[in-house]
N, C-alpha and C positions, 0 to 999 in steps of 0.2 A: 505438582504438575506432572501431567503423564508424560512418559518417555515415548509411548507408541499409541496409535489410534488404530483401532480394529473394526472392521464391518464386515457384514456378509455381502458376497457378490454371488447371487445364484446359490450353489450348494458349497461354494469356497469361502474361507475367512481369509480376508485381506488385511494385512498390518503393514503400516507405515510408520517410520521413525519421525517423530516430531521436530528433530533437528534438521529433516530434509524438506520440511514444507516451507514454501516460499510465501504462500498467501492462502486465506480462506475467502471463499466467496458464497453468499446465502442467496437461496432462491426457493421462494415458498417455504416449506418446512424443513428442507434438507440444506446442508452445508457442504460444499465441496473444498477437499484440501488440495492444493497442488503442490507438486514437486518437480525436479527437473526430469523425471522418468515419467510422469503422468499424473493423474488424479484420481481422488477417492471420493465417493459420496457417502454421507452418513447423516444419521438424524442428530442433531444438536441445534442450539442455537447460537447465534454469533455473540450475543451479549455473554452467554456462559463461557465461550471461548475467549472473549475479550478479558474477561476476569481472571480466568485460568492461566491465561498467557501473557499478562499485562506487562511482564518484564521484557518480552521478546517481541510482541506484536503491537501494532499501532492500528487504531481505527482510522480509516481514511475516508470512508464513505458509510452510509447506512448498511451497505451490503458488502463490505470489504474490509478485511484486517490484513496487515502487510508485515512481514519481518522487519523490525527496524533497521537491522544492518544492511538490508536490501534495497531500501529505497534510495535510489540513485540520483534522480532529478524530479523537478517540479516544471511543468510546462502549461502555459495558457494558450488555448486556441479560441479566438473570438470570444465566446461566452462561457466558456468551461475550462476546468483545470484538470490535469492529470499527473499521475506520477510513474516513473519508470522503474521497473524492478532490475537490478544488477544481475548481469548474466544471462538475461532474456531480452526479447523483443516485446515483452508484455507491457502494455500500459493500461492503468486502472483510474477510473474517474476519482476525482478529489472534490469533496464536498467543500462549499465556500467556508463553512465554519470550521474545517479542518486545515485550511491553509497555512495558518498562523504556526500551528503544532508541527506541520511538516517542515515548513521553512527554518523553524527554531531546531528542529532535529537535524536538519542538513547544515546548519550554521555550526552546531555543537561539535558535530563530527568533522567539520572543516571540509564537506563535501562540496562539489560543483552544484551550483543550482541553476539550471537552464529555465529562463523566464522570457516568453516572447508572445506576442499575439499576431494574429495574421495581418493586420493593420499596422503593425509597428509601434503600437501605443502601449503603455503600461496599464495593467487592470487597476481599478481604483483602490484596491486594497495595498498594492505596491507603492501608490503615490505617497502613503503616509510613513514608507519604510526608507529613511536616508542611508541606512546601512546597504541596501541593495543597489541603490543607484549608481555608485562609482562602477560596480562590477559589471553593470549592465552597459554603461557606456564604453567600458574597455572591450567588452565582447560583441 
């Protein structure tokens, strides 16, 4: 696993430490690595990064990988789900197929899971999960 990612920006070479990356987002043929200080675009595939950084990052959507330790919550809004990134105000979309993986990640860490919909009902995927029901009633 790489310790740094480097790319050219104009005539300069920009290098960021992989430990500082909060998440990766893909758009067309480029990937953007986000840090607390900014972002860097480089030529890569999200699939290759997912394999290389599998221990530290989790795929939450076809366009996003997030550092596992920074996933802070899960939120439902009407017809979509999103996750929060700890220490930021960033919210990223969460695919329906990945909800269970993120929910299990939060449970394993003992982290708080915020789950709500605009109309106050539970999403269908949560109805089958008796472990989350008591926490929702309490909050």
